[in-house]
C-alpha positions, 0 to 999 in steps of 0.5 A: 426759353428753351434750355438745351442740355446734353442728353448723353450722360458722362461716361468713363473712357474705358479704352486708351489708344496705345499707338502714341505710346508705342511710337514713343517707345520705338523712338526711345528704343532706336535712340538707345540702340544707336547710343549704346555702343558710344556709351560703352566706349566702343570707338568703332563707329567713330571715324578714325582720326589721324594725327596731324603731320608735324611740320619739318620746315624750319621757322624763318631765319629772319622776319622783316616788317613791311609797314603801310601807313595811312598816307601810303608811305612804306617802311621796310624794317624801319627804312622809308622806301618809295612804293615803286622801289618796293618790288626790287627791294623785296626781290633782293631780300629774297635772293639774300635770304630765301626763307625770310618771313614778311610781316605786313602791317597795314594801317586800319583805314587803308582799303583792302585793295592796297593789301591785295596789291601788296600781297601780290607784290610779295608773291611776285618777289618770291616771299613764301611766308607772310603774316598780316596785321593792322595798326592804328596811328603810331607816334 
């Protein structure tokens, strides 16, 4: 059998390509130039942050709890109401105390559409402050 061998002798590489090394140096230099002002504490490159405006509106005078139970029964501050009477009750409440806040407590198994209808009802009654939470069956 014939034996194949490499006819060339092993030679030392006497030249190194510096192009990848120069690419690395340029990228590091660019990163350093961009980061140097931030490291010095120079905030001129950062956008100016304005303080949040303080709210001048007073907190609601009264908070009313509107609870929607699993069977779609409605209680307003613990008093049972018919669903049809709810808009009129809310309008009377807003007429007496315009800054009244309403906490809507929906049962967690009710569809979202019920919440949307209730929020629309609150908006039509003129309630401007609302909070929404869910609850499970209560004793």
